[in-house]
PDB file of N, CA, C and O in Angstrom:
ATOM      1  N   LEU A   1     -14.420 -34.120  10.051  1.00  0.00           N
ATOM      2  CA  LEU A   1     -15.762 -34.171  10.564  1.00  0.00           C
ATOM      3  C   LEU A   1     -16.752 -34.177   9.408  1.00  0.00           C
ATOM      4  O   LEU A   1     -16.558 -33.459   8.427  1.00  0.00           O
ATOM      5  N   PRO A   2     -17.810 -34.976   9.510  1.00  0.00           N
ATOM      6  CA  PRO A   2     -18.801 -34.973   8.430  1.00  0.00           C
ATOM      7  C   PRO A   2     -19.559 -33.648   8.404  1.00  0.00           C
ATOM      8  O   PRO A   2     -19.804 -33.037   9.444  1.00  0.00           O
ATOM      9  N   VAL A   3     -19.919 -33.221   7.217  1.00  0.00           N
ATOM     10  CA  VAL A   3     -20.640 -31.975   7.045  1.00  0.00           C
ATOM     11  C   VAL A   3     -22.129 -32.286   7.062  1.00  0.00           C
ATOM     12  O   VAL A   3     -22.612 -33.087   6.260  1.00  0.00           O
ATOM     13  N   GLU A   4     -22.860 -31.647   7.983  1.00  0.00           N
ATOM     14  CA  GLU A   4     -24.289 -31.875   8.109  1.00  0.00           C
ATOM     15  C   GLU A   4     -25.075 -31.172   7.012  1.00  0.00           C
ATOM     16  O   GLU A   4     -26.043 -31.730   6.496  1.00  0.00           O
ATOM     17  N   ASN A   5     -24.671 -29.943   6.643  1.00  0.00           N
ATOM     18  CA  ASN A   5     -25.404 -29.162   5.673  1.00  0.00           C
ATOM     19  C   ASN A   5     -24.430 -28.504   4.705  1.00  0.00           C
ATOM     20  O   ASN A   5     -23.853 -27.463   5.020  1.00  0.00           O
ATOM     21  N   PRO A   6     -24.240 -29.103   3.525  1.00  0.00           N
ATOM     22  CA  PRO A   6     -23.275 -28.539   2.566  1.00  0.00           C
ATOM     23  C   PRO A   6     -23.582 -27.106   2.144  1.00  0.00           C
ATOM     24  O   PRO A   6     -22.682 -26.406   1.679  1.00  0.00           O
ATOM     25  N   ALA A   7     -24.837 -26.645   2.293  1.00  0.00           N
ATOM     26  CA  ALA A   7     -25.182 -25.268   1.932  1.00  0.00           C
ATOM     27  C   ALA A   7     -24.527 -24.266   2.877  1.00  0.00           C
ATOM     28  O   ALA A   7     -24.478 -23.076   2.565  1.00  0.00           O
ATOM     29  N   GLN A   8     -24.024 -24.716   4.020  1.00  0.00           N
ATOM     30  CA  GLN A   8     -23.412 -23.823   4.991  1.00  0.00           C
ATOM     31  C   GLN A   8     -21.891 -23.796   4.886  1.00  0.00           C
ATOM     32  O   GLN A   8     -21.214 -23.304   5.789  1.00  0.00           O
ATOM     33  N   ILE A   9     -21.362 -24.312   3.808  1.00  0.00           N
ATOM     34  CA  ILE A   9     -19.917 -24.325   3.588  1.00  0.00           C
ATOM     35  C   ILE A   9     -19.527 -23.070   2.813  1.00  0.00           C
ATOM     36  O   ILE A   9     -20.171 -22.723   1.823  1.00  0.00           O
ATOM     37  N   GLY A  10     -18.487 -22.398   3.258  1.00  0.00           N
ATOM     38  CA  GLY A  10     -17.946 -21.250   2.538  1.00  0.00           C
ATOM     39  C   GLY A  10     -16.514 -21.554   2.140  1.00  0.00           C
ATOM     40  O   GLY A  10     -15.797 -22.230   2.878  1.00  0.00           O
ATOM     41  N   ARG A  11     -16.098 -21.074   1.009  1.00  0.00           N
ATOM     42  CA  ARG A  11     -14.726 -21.287   0.555  1.00  0.00           C
ATOM     43  C   ARG A  11     -14.062 -19.944   0.315  1.00  0.00           C
ATOM     44  O   ARG A  11     -14.696 -18.988  -0.134  1.00  0.00           O
ATOM     45  N   GLY A  12     -12.796 -19.892   0.618  1.00  0.00           N
ATOM     46  CA  GLY A  12     -12.012 -18.704   0.360  1.00  0.00           C
ATOM     47  C   GLY A  12     -10.669 -19.119  -0.201  1.00  0.00           C
ATOM     48  O   GLY A  12     -10.172 -20.203   0.102  1.00  0.00           O
ATOM     49  N   TYR A  13     -10.092 -18.276  -1.002  1.00  0.00           N
ATOM     50  CA  TYR A  13      -8.810 -18.580  -1.600  1.00  0.00           C
ATOM     51  C   TYR A  13      -7.790 -17.540  -1.186  1.00  0.00           C
ATOM     52  O   TYR A  13      -8.119 -16.365  -1.023  1.00  0.00           O
ATOM     53  N   VAL A  14      -6.568 -17.968  -1.018  1.00  0.00           N
ATOM     54  CA  VAL A  14      -5.479 -17.089  -0.632  1.00  0.00           C
ATOM     55  C   VAL A  14      -4.525 -16.986  -1.813  1.00  0.00           C
ATOM     56  O   VAL A  14      -4.058 -18.001  -2.330  1.00  0.00           O
ATOM     57  N   ALA A  15      -4.240 -15.772  -2.235  1.00  0.00           N
ATOM     58  CA  ALA A  15      -3.263 -15.545  -3.299  1.00  0.00           C
ATOM     59  C   ALA A  15      -1.941 -15.201  -2.646  1.00  0.00           C
ATOM     60  O   ALA A  15      -1.875 -14.327  -1.781  1.00  0.00           O
ATOM     61  N   ILE A  16      -0.897 -15.884  -3.057  1.00  0.00           N
ATOM     62  CA  ILE A  16       0.428 -15.678  -2.483  1.00  0.00           C
ATOM     63  C   ILE A  16       1.376 -15.233  -3.587  1.00  0.00           C
ATOM     64  O   ILE A  16       1.525 -15.912  -4.602  1.00  0.00           O
ATOM     65  N   THR A  17       2.012 -14.093  -3.382  1.00  0.00           N
ATOM     66  CA  THR A  17       2.986 -13.580  -4.328  1.00  0.00           C
ATOM     67  C   THR A  17       4.370 -13.915  -3.806  1.00  0.00           C
ATOM     68  O   THR A  17       4.703 -13.600  -2.664  1.00  0.00           O
ATOM     69  N   ILE A  18       5.179 -14.555  -4.646  1.00  0.00           N
ATOM     70  CA  ILE A  18       6.531 -14.938  -4.252  1.00  0.00           C
ATOM     71  C   ILE A  18       7.506 -13.980  -4.909  1.00  0.00           C
ATOM     72  O   ILE A  18       7.517 -13.815  -6.129  1.00  0.00           O
ATOM     73  N   LEU A  19       8.326 -13.351  -4.076  1.00  0.00           N
ATOM     74  CA  LEU A  19       9.349 -12.434  -4.578  1.00  0.00           C
ATOM     75  C   LEU A  19      10.704 -13.124  -4.463  1.00  0.00           C
ATOM     76  O   LEU A  19      11.079 -13.582  -3.383  1.00  0.00           O
ATOM     77  N   ASP A  20      11.433 -13.200  -5.562  1.00  0.00           N
ATOM     78  CA  ASP A  20      12.713 -13.902  -5.564  1.00  0.00           C
ATOM     79  C   ASP A  20      13.591 -13.300  -6.642  1.00  0.00           C
ATOM     80  O   ASP A  20      13.109 -12.946  -7.718  1.00  0.00           O
ATOM     81  N   ILE A  21      14.888 -13.182  -6.355  1.00  0.00           N
ATOM     82  CA  ILE A  21      15.796 -12.620  -7.347  1.00  0.00           C
ATOM     83  C   ILE A  21      16.764 -13.665  -7.900  1.00  0.00           C
ATOM     84  O   ILE A  21      17.597 -13.340  -8.746  1.00  0.00           O
ATOM     85  N   ASN A  22      16.672 -14.896  -7.445  1.00  0.00           N
ATOM     86  CA  ASN A  22      17.586 -15.942  -7.896  1.00  0.00           C
ATOM     87  C   ASN A  22      16.921 -16.834  -8.941  1.00  0.00           C
ATOM     88  O   ASN A  22      15.829 -16.534  -9.423  1.00  0.00           O
ATOM     89  N   ASP A  23      17.588 -17.925  -9.281  1.00  0.00           N
ATOM     90  CA  ASP A  23      17.096 -18.787 -10.350  1.00  0.00           C
ATOM     91  C   ASP A  23      15.978 -19.746  -9.926  1.00  0.00           C
ATOM     92  O   ASP A  23      15.204 -20.180 -10.779  1.00  0.00           O
ATOM     93  N   ASN A  24      15.871 -20.084  -8.663  1.00  0.00           N
ATOM     94  CA  ASN A  24      14.817 -20.988  -8.193  1.00  0.00           C
ATOM     95  C   ASN A  24      13.895 -20.237  -7.240  1.00  0.00           C
ATOM     96  O   ASN A  24      14.333 -19.738  -6.204  1.00  0.00           O
ATOM     97  N   ALA A  25      12.629 -20.162  -7.596  1.00  0.00           N
ATOM     98  CA  ALA A  25      11.663 -19.479  -6.732  1.00  0.00           C
ATOM     99  C   ALA A  25      11.369 -20.338  -5.508  1.00  0.00           C
ATOM    100  O   ALA A  25      11.362 -21.565  -5.599  1.00  0.00           O
ATOM    101  N   PRO A  26      11.127 -19.706  -4.370  1.00  0.00           N
ATOM    102  CA  PRO A  26      10.711 -20.478  -3.191  1.00  0.00           C
ATOM    103  C   PRO A  26       9.396 -21.189  -3.491  1.00  0.00           C
ATOM    104  O   PRO A  26       8.605 -20.732  -4.317  1.00  0.00           O
ATOM    105  N   GLU A  27       9.175 -22.293  -2.822  1.00  0.00           N
ATOM    106  CA  GLU A  27       7.927 -23.025  -2.975  1.00  0.00           C
ATOM    107  C   GLU A  27       7.504 -23.564  -1.617  1.00  0.00           C
ATOM    108  O   GLU A  27       8.322 -23.710  -0.709  1.00  0.00           O
ATOM    109  N   PHE A  28       6.227 -23.853  -1.493  1.00  0.00           N
ATOM    110  CA  PHE A  28       5.757 -24.437  -0.251  1.00  0.00           C
ATOM    111  C   PHE A  28       6.396 -25.803  -0.054  1.00  0.00           C
ATOM    112  O   PHE A  28       6.653 -26.518  -1.023  1.00  0.00           O
ATOM    113  N   ALA A  29       6.648 -26.162   1.184  1.00  0.00           N
ATOM    114  CA  ALA A  29       7.252 -27.452   1.506  1.00  0.00           C
ATOM    115  C   ALA A  29       6.318 -28.607   1.149  1.00  0.00           C
ATOM    116  O   ALA A  29       6.771 -29.730   0.933  1.00  0.00           O
ATOM    117  N   MET A  30       5.005 -28.329   1.089  1.00  0.00           N
ATOM    118  CA  MET A  30       4.007 -29.333   0.720  1.00  0.00           C
ATOM    119  C   MET A  30       2.784 -28.597   0.196  1.00  0.00           C
ATOM    120  O   MET A  30       2.729 -27.368   0.253  1.00  0.00           O
ATOM    121  N   GLU A  31       1.806 -29.332  -0.312  1.00  0.00           N
ATOM    122  CA  GLU A  31       0.557 -28.718  -0.749  1.00  0.00           C
ATOM    123  C   GLU A  31      -0.359 -28.579   0.461  1.00  0.00           C
ATOM    124  O   GLU A  31      -0.529 -29.530   1.224  1.00  0.00           O
ATOM    125  N   TYR A  32      -0.945 -27.408   0.638  1.00  0.00           N
ATOM    126  CA  TYR A  32      -1.778 -27.142   1.806  1.00  0.00           C
ATOM    127  C   TYR A  32      -3.241 -26.994   1.412  1.00  0.00           C
ATOM    128  O   TYR A  32      -3.564 -26.381   0.395  1.00  0.00           O
ATOM    129  N   GLU A  33      -4.112 -27.559   2.223  1.00  0.00           N
ATOM    130  CA  GLU A  33      -5.553 -27.323   2.122  1.00  0.00           C
ATOM    131  C   GLU A  33      -6.030 -27.157   3.555  1.00  0.00           C
ATOM    132  O   GLU A  33      -5.852 -28.052   4.381  1.00  0.00           O
ATOM    133  N   THR A  34      -6.629 -26.025   3.850  1.00  0.00           N
ATOM    134  CA  THR A  34      -6.973 -25.679   5.222  1.00  0.00           C
ATOM    135  C   THR A  34      -8.474 -25.625   5.412  1.00  0.00           C
ATOM    136  O   THR A  34      -9.205 -25.146   4.544  1.00  0.00           O
ATOM    137  N   THR A  35      -8.926 -26.114   6.542  1.00  0.00           N
ATOM    138  CA  THR A  35     -10.336 -26.056   6.907  1.00  0.00           C
ATOM    139  C   THR A  35     -10.458 -25.305   8.219  1.00  0.00           C
ATOM    140  O   THR A  35      -9.699 -25.548   9.158  1.00  0.00           O
ATOM    141  N   VAL A  36     -11.415 -24.394   8.279  1.00  0.00           N
ATOM    142  CA  VAL A  36     -11.679 -23.641   9.505  1.00  0.00           C
ATOM    143  C   VAL A  36     -13.126 -23.887   9.886  1.00  0.00           C
ATOM    144  O   VAL A  36     -14.032 -23.646   9.088  1.00  0.00           O
ATOM    145  N   CYS A  37     -13.345 -24.361  11.092  1.00  0.00           N
ATOM    146  CA  CYS A  37     -14.703 -24.586  11.576  1.00  0.00           C
ATOM    147  C   CYS A  37     -15.291 -23.291  12.104  1.00  0.00           C
ATOM    148  O   CYS A  37     -14.562 -22.405  12.550  1.00  0.00           O
ATOM    149  N   GLU A  38     -16.603 -23.182  12.053  1.00  0.00           N
ATOM    150  CA  GLU A  38     -17.270 -21.957  12.497  1.00  0.00           C
ATOM    151  C   GLU A  38     -17.085 -21.689  13.976  1.00  0.00           C
ATOM    152  O   GLU A  38     -17.241 -20.551  14.419  1.00  0.00           O
ATOM    153  N   ASN A  39     -16.755 -22.718  14.755  1.00  0.00           N
ATOM    154  CA  ASN A  39     -16.563 -22.521  16.193  1.00  0.00           C
ATOM    155  C   ASN A  39     -15.088 -22.340  16.558  1.00  0.00           C
ATOM    156  O   ASN A  39     -14.713 -22.496  17.720  1.00  0.00           O
ATOM    157  N   ALA A  40     -14.246 -22.009  15.562  1.00  0.00           N
ATOM    158  CA  ALA A  40     -12.832 -21.741  15.850  1.00  0.00           C
ATOM    159  C   ALA A  40     -12.742 -20.531  16.779  1.00  0.00           C
ATOM    160  O   ALA A  40     -13.465 -19.551  16.606  1.00  0.00           O
ATOM    161  N   GLN A  41     -11.865 -20.608  17.746  1.00  0.00           N
ATOM    162  CA  GLN A  41     -11.711 -19.546  18.736  1.00  0.00           C
ATOM    163  C   GLN A  41     -10.765 -18.457  18.236  1.00  0.00           C
ATOM    164  O   GLN A  41      -9.832 -18.756  17.490  1.00  0.00           O
ATOM    165  N   PRO A  42     -10.985 -17.202  18.628  1.00  0.00           N
ATOM    166  CA  PRO A  42     -10.053 -16.126  18.264  1.00  0.00           C
ATOM    167  C   PRO A  42      -8.638 -16.473  18.734  1.00  0.00           C
ATOM    168  O   PRO A  42      -8.443 -16.911  19.868  1.00  0.00           O
ATOM    169  N   GLY A  43      -7.670 -16.276  17.867  1.00  0.00           N
ATOM    170  CA  GLY A  43      -6.285 -16.579  18.203  1.00  0.00           C
ATOM    171  C   GLY A  43      -5.893 -18.022  17.970  1.00  0.00           C
ATOM    172  O   GLY A  43      -4.727 -18.375  18.141  1.00  0.00           O
ATOM    173  N   GLN A  44      -6.835 -18.862  17.587  1.00  0.00           N
ATOM    174  CA  GLN A  44      -6.551 -20.286  17.348  1.00  0.00           C
ATOM    175  C   GLN A  44      -5.724 -20.435  16.082  1.00  0.00           C
ATOM    176  O   GLN A  44      -6.044 -19.824  15.062  1.00  0.00           O
ATOM    177  N   VAL A  45      -4.662 -21.238  16.127  1.00  0.00           N
ATOM    178  CA  VAL A  45      -3.845 -21.517  14.950  1.00  0.00           C
ATOM    179  C   VAL A  45      -4.652 -22.428  14.035  1.00  0.00           C
ATOM    180  O   VAL A  45      -5.122 -23.484  14.457  1.00  0.00           O
ATOM    181  N   ILE A  46      -4.811 -22.016  12.784  1.00  0.00           N
ATOM    182  CA  ILE A  46      -5.575 -22.838  11.851  1.00  0.00           C
ATOM    183  C   ILE A  46      -4.692 -23.484  10.794  1.00  0.00           C
ATOM    184  O   ILE A  46      -5.109 -24.458  10.166  1.00  0.00           O
ATOM    185  N   GLN A  47      -3.481 -22.969  10.577  1.00  0.00           N
ATOM    186  CA  GLN A  47      -2.572 -23.584   9.610  1.00  0.00           C
ATOM    187  C   GLN A  47      -1.173 -23.063   9.836  1.00  0.00           C
ATOM    188  O   GLN A  47      -0.972 -21.864  10.030  1.00  0.00           O
ATOM    189  N   LYS A  48      -0.205 -23.962   9.813  1.00  0.00           N
ATOM    190  CA  LYS A  48       1.203 -23.578   9.798  1.00  0.00           C
ATOM    191  C   LYS A  48       1.718 -23.901   8.407  1.00  0.00           C
ATOM    192  O   LYS A  48       1.440 -24.970   7.864  1.00  0.00           O
ATOM    193  N   ILE A  49       2.473 -22.969   7.832  1.00  0.00           N
ATOM    194  CA  ILE A  49       3.026 -23.187   6.501  1.00  0.00           C
ATOM    195  C   ILE A  49       4.540 -23.057   6.546  1.00  0.00           C
ATOM    196  O   ILE A  49       5.103 -22.402   7.423  1.00  0.00           O
ATOM    197  N   SER A  50       5.181 -23.697   5.581  1.00  0.00           N
ATOM    198  CA  SER A  50       6.628 -23.668   5.485  1.00  0.00           C
ATOM    199  C   SER A  50       7.006 -23.585   4.008  1.00  0.00           C
ATOM    200  O   SER A  50       6.272 -24.060   3.143  1.00  0.00           O
ATOM    201  N   ALA A  51       8.148 -22.981   3.733  1.00  0.00           N
ATOM    202  CA  ALA A  51       8.627 -22.842   2.365  1.00  0.00           C
ATOM    203  C   ALA A  51      10.056 -23.354   2.262  1.00  0.00           C
ATOM    204  O   ALA A  51      10.790 -23.403   3.249  1.00  0.00           O
ATOM    205  N   ILE A  52      10.431 -23.733   1.054  1.00  0.00           N
ATOM    206  CA  ILE A  52      11.803 -24.164   0.770  1.00  0.00           C
ATOM    207  C   ILE A  52      12.306 -23.412  -0.451  1.00  0.00           C
ATOM    208  O   ILE A  52      11.512 -22.921  -1.253  1.00  0.00           O
ATOM    209  N   ASP A  53      13.614 -23.322  -0.594  1.00  0.00           N
ATOM    210  CA  ASP A  53      14.229 -22.672  -1.740  1.00  0.00           C
ATOM    211  C   ASP A  53      15.420 -23.519  -2.159  1.00  0.00           C
ATOM    212  O   ASP A  53      16.279 -23.838  -1.337  1.00  0.00           O
ATOM    213  N   LYS A  54      15.475 -23.882  -3.434  1.00  0.00           N
ATOM    214  CA  LYS A  54      16.532 -24.762  -3.932  1.00  0.00           C
ATOM    215  C   LYS A  54      17.813 -24.025  -4.310  1.00  0.00           C
ATOM    216  O   LYS A  54      18.763 -24.641  -4.793  1.00  0.00           O
ATOM    217  N   ASP A  55      17.846 -22.702  -4.091  1.00  0.00           N
ATOM    218  CA  ASP A  55      19.067 -21.945  -4.359  1.00  0.00           C
ATOM    219  C   ASP A  55      20.128 -22.276  -3.311  1.00  0.00           C
ATOM    220  O   ASP A  55      19.807 -22.741  -2.218  1.00  0.00           O
ATOM    221  N   ASP A  56      21.393 -22.031  -3.654  1.00  0.00           N
ATOM    222  CA  ASP A  56      22.489 -22.215  -2.703  1.00  0.00           C
ATOM    223  C   ASP A  56      22.688 -20.930  -1.911  1.00  0.00           C
ATOM    224  O   ASP A  56      22.404 -19.858  -2.445  1.00  0.00           O
ATOM    225  N   PRO A  57      23.147 -20.974  -0.698  1.00  0.00           N
ATOM    226  CA  PRO A  57      23.433 -22.144   0.133  1.00  0.00           C
ATOM    227  C   PRO A  57      22.144 -22.705   0.740  1.00  0.00           C
ATOM    228  O   PRO A  57      21.224 -21.948   1.049  1.00  0.00           O
ATOM    229  N   PRO A  58      22.077 -24.026   0.911  1.00  0.00           N
ATOM    230  CA  PRO A  58      20.848 -24.678   1.380  1.00  0.00           C
ATOM    231  C   PRO A  58      20.346 -24.158   2.723  1.00  0.00           C
ATOM    232  O   PRO A  58      19.135 -24.061   2.922  1.00  0.00           O
ATOM    233  N   ASN A  59      21.233 -23.823   3.640  1.00  0.00           N
ATOM    234  CA  ASN A  59      20.792 -23.376   4.969  1.00  0.00           C
ATOM    235  C   ASN A  59      20.860 -21.863   5.132  1.00  0.00           C
ATOM    236  O   ASN A  59      20.738 -21.358   6.248  1.00  0.00           O
ATOM    237  N   GLY A  60      21.050 -21.141   4.047  1.00  0.00           N
ATOM    238  CA  GLY A  60      21.227 -19.703   4.163  1.00  0.00           C
ATOM    239  C   GLY A  60      19.994 -18.871   3.874  1.00  0.00           C
ATOM    240  O   GLY A  60      20.092 -17.647   3.791  1.00  0.00           O
ATOM    241  N   HIS A  61      18.835 -19.496   3.717  1.00  0.00           N
ATOM    242  CA  HIS A  61      17.643 -18.754   3.322  1.00  0.00           C
ATOM    243  C   HIS A  61      16.806 -18.360   4.521  1.00  0.00           C
ATOM    244  O   HIS A  61      16.586 -19.154   5.435  1.00  0.00           O
ATOM    245  N   GLN A  62      16.350 -17.139   4.501  1.00  0.00           N
ATOM    246  CA  GLN A  62      15.458 -16.609   5.522  1.00  0.00           C
ATOM    247  C   GLN A  62      14.137 -16.282   4.832  1.00  0.00           C
ATOM    248  O   GLN A  62      14.109 -15.482   3.897  1.00  0.00           O
ATOM    249  N   PHE A  63      13.052 -16.888   5.281  1.00  0.00           N
ATOM    250  CA  PHE A  63      11.745 -16.612   4.696  1.00  0.00           C
ATOM    251  C   PHE A  63      10.925 -15.766   5.640  1.00  0.00           C
ATOM    252  O   PHE A  63      11.083 -15.845   6.858  1.00  0.00           O
ATOM    253  N   TYR A  64      10.062 -14.969   5.085  1.00  0.00           N
ATOM    254  CA  TYR A  64       9.060 -14.300   5.907  1.00  0.00           C
ATOM    255  C   TYR A  64       7.776 -14.222   5.096  1.00  0.00           C
ATOM    256  O   TYR A  64       7.797 -14.139   3.868  1.00  0.00           O
ATOM    257  N   PHE A  65       6.690 -14.250   5.792  1.00  0.00           N
ATOM    258  CA  PHE A  65       5.375 -14.164   5.185  1.00  0.00           C
ATOM    259  C   PHE A  65       4.721 -12.908   5.732  1.00  0.00           C
ATOM    260  O   PHE A  65       4.896 -12.584   6.907  1.00  0.00           O
ATOM    261  N   SER A  66       3.970 -12.196   4.901  1.00  0.00           N
ATOM    262  CA  SER A  66       3.285 -10.999   5.382  1.00  0.00           C
ATOM    263  C   SER A  66       1.946 -10.874   4.672  1.00  0.00           C
ATOM    264  O   SER A  66       1.754 -11.397   3.575  1.00  0.00           O
ATOM    265  N   LEU A  67       1.026 -10.172   5.318  1.00  0.00           N
ATOM    266  CA  LEU A  67      -0.275  -9.883   4.725  1.00  0.00           C
ATOM    267  C   LEU A  67      -0.184  -8.598   3.918  1.00  0.00           C
ATOM    268  O   LEU A  67       0.608  -7.712   4.237  1.00  0.00           O
ATOM    269  N   THR A  68      -0.993  -8.498   2.877  1.00  0.00           N
ATOM    270  CA  THR A  68      -1.070  -7.230   2.157  1.00  0.00           C
ATOM    271  C   THR A  68      -1.671  -6.184   3.090  1.00  0.00           C
ATOM    272  O   THR A  68      -2.252  -6.531   4.118  1.00  0.00           O
ATOM    273  N   ALA A  69      -1.536  -4.927   2.742  1.00  0.00           N
ATOM    274  CA  ALA A  69      -2.086  -3.854   3.578  1.00  0.00           C
ATOM    275  C   ALA A  69      -3.590  -4.031   3.759  1.00  0.00           C
ATOM    276  O   ALA A  69      -4.113  -3.809   4.851  1.00  0.00           O
ATOM    277  N   GLU A  70      -4.289  -4.428   2.699  1.00  0.00           N
ATOM    278  CA  GLU A  70      -5.734  -4.650   2.793  1.00  0.00           C
ATOM    279  C   GLU A  70      -6.054  -5.744   3.789  1.00  0.00           C
ATOM    280  O   GLU A  70      -6.936  -5.579   4.632  1.00  0.00           O
ATOM    281  N   ALA A  71      -5.351  -6.855   3.702  1.00  0.00           N
ATOM    282  CA  ALA A  71      -5.609  -7.990   4.595  1.00  0.00           C
ATOM    283  C   ALA A  71      -5.166  -7.693   6.023  1.00  0.00           C
ATOM    284  O   ALA A  71      -5.782  -8.174   6.974  1.00  0.00           O
ATOM    285  N   ALA A  72      -4.106  -6.907   6.184  1.00  0.00           N
ATOM    286  CA  ALA A  72      -3.613  -6.579   7.518  1.00  0.00           C
ATOM    287  C   ALA A  72      -4.642  -5.772   8.304  1.00  0.00           C
ATOM    288  O   ALA A  72      -4.665  -5.822   9.534  1.00  0.00           O
ATOM    289  N   ASN A  73      -5.497  -5.025   7.596  1.00  0.00           N
ATOM    290  CA  ASN A  73      -6.538  -4.244   8.257  1.00  0.00           C
ATOM    291  C   ASN A  73      -7.780  -5.075   8.569  1.00  0.00           C
ATOM    292  O   ASN A  73      -8.685  -4.596   9.252  1.00  0.00           O
ATOM    293  N   ASN A  74      -7.832  -6.306   8.080  1.00  0.00           N
ATOM    294  CA  ASN A  74      -8.938  -7.218   8.371  1.00  0.00           C
ATOM    295  C   ASN A  74      -8.513  -8.063   9.561  1.00  0.00           C
ATOM    296  O   ASN A  74      -7.603  -8.883   9.439  1.00  0.00           O
ATOM    297  N   HIS A  75      -9.139  -7.881  10.681  1.00  0.00           N
ATOM    298  CA  HIS A  75      -8.704  -8.542  11.914  1.00  0.00           C
ATOM    299  C   HIS A  75      -9.217  -9.972  12.054  1.00  0.00           C
ATOM    300  O   HIS A  75      -9.081 -10.579  13.117  1.00  0.00           O
ATOM    301  N   ASN A  76      -9.807 -10.512  10.986  1.00  0.00           N
ATOM    302  CA  ASN A  76     -10.269 -11.905  11.048  1.00  0.00           C
ATOM    303  C   ASN A  76      -9.114 -12.894  10.944  1.00  0.00           C
ATOM    304  O   ASN A  76      -9.212 -14.019  11.433  1.00  0.00           O
ATOM    305  N   PHE A  77      -8.009 -12.472  10.302  1.00  0.00           N
ATOM    306  CA  PHE A  77      -6.862 -13.356  10.141  1.00  0.00           C
ATOM    307  C   PHE A  77      -5.586 -12.603  10.453  1.00  0.00           C
ATOM    308  O   PHE A  77      -5.472 -11.412  10.164  1.00  0.00           O
ATOM    309  N   THR A  78      -4.633 -13.294  11.039  1.00  0.00           N
ATOM    310  CA  THR A  78      -3.327 -12.722  11.312  1.00  0.00           C
ATOM    311  C   THR A  78      -2.267 -13.750  10.947  1.00  0.00           C
ATOM    312  O   THR A  78      -2.563 -14.935  10.792  1.00  0.00           O
ATOM    313  N   LEU A  79      -1.045 -13.290  10.813  1.00  0.00           N
ATOM    314  CA  LEU A  79       0.106 -14.168  10.609  1.00  0.00           C
ATOM    315  C   LEU A  79       1.004 -14.071  11.823  1.00  0.00           C
ATOM    316  O   LEU A  79       1.146 -13.004  12.420  1.00  0.00           O
ATOM    317  N   GLN A  80       1.607 -15.186  12.183  1.00  0.00           N
ATOM    318  CA  GLN A  80       2.569 -15.201  13.283  1.00  0.00           C
ATOM    319  C   GLN A  80       3.810 -15.910  12.790  1.00  0.00           C
ATOM    320  O   GLN A  80       3.731 -17.036  12.297  1.00  0.00           O
ATOM    321  N   ASP A  81       4.955 -15.263  12.918  1.00  0.00           N
ATOM    322  CA  ASP A  81       6.229 -15.855  12.520  1.00  0.00           C
ATOM    323  C   ASP A  81       6.689 -16.787  13.627  1.00  0.00           C
ATOM    324  O   ASP A  81       6.906 -16.348  14.756  1.00  0.00           O
ATOM    325  N   ASN A  82       6.839 -18.063  13.318  1.00  0.00           N
ATOM    326  CA  ASN A  82       7.274 -19.024  14.344  1.00  0.00           C
ATOM    327  C   ASN A  82       8.787 -19.209  14.351  1.00  0.00           C
ATOM    328  O   ASN A  82       9.296 -20.120  15.005  1.00  0.00           O
ATOM    329  N   LYS A  83       9.513 -18.351  13.628  1.00  0.00           N
ATOM    330  CA  LYS A  83      10.984 -18.356  13.605  1.00  0.00           C
ATOM    331  C   LYS A  83      11.545 -19.734  13.245  1.00  0.00           C
ATOM    332  O   LYS A  83      12.558 -20.164  13.795  1.00  0.00           O
ATOM    333  N   GLY A  84      10.866 -20.426  12.305  1.00  0.00           N
ATOM    334  CA  GLY A  84      11.357 -21.723  11.848  1.00  0.00           C
ATOM    335  C   GLY A  84      11.112 -22.889  12.766  1.00  0.00           C
ATOM    336  O   GLY A  84      11.669 -23.966  12.552  1.00  0.00           O
ATOM    337  N   LYS A  85      10.300 -22.710  13.776  1.00  0.00           N
ATOM    338  CA  LYS A  85      10.022 -23.805  14.725  1.00  0.00           C
ATOM    339  C   LYS A  85       8.818 -24.591  14.329  1.00  0.00           C
ATOM    340  O   LYS A  85       8.449 -25.543  15.017  1.00  0.00           O
TER     341      LYS A  85
END
């Protein structure tokens, strides 16, 4: 959608810490850039993310994403595990 007033744009950045004990760190399946409109409804999905890991075995990896304690107390954003769907 075209932006009517660029002065009304806000940007936020998400820092993601990857914990891994093997030789290849997990990485996002693609590069993500997310936009949230001001009229987004509570509970609306704004981005689905996926990760891959090049360690063996290829189908044996279980990923989970979580918010830090600080972010978990901020009810503006939540994470939902889609169980790989």
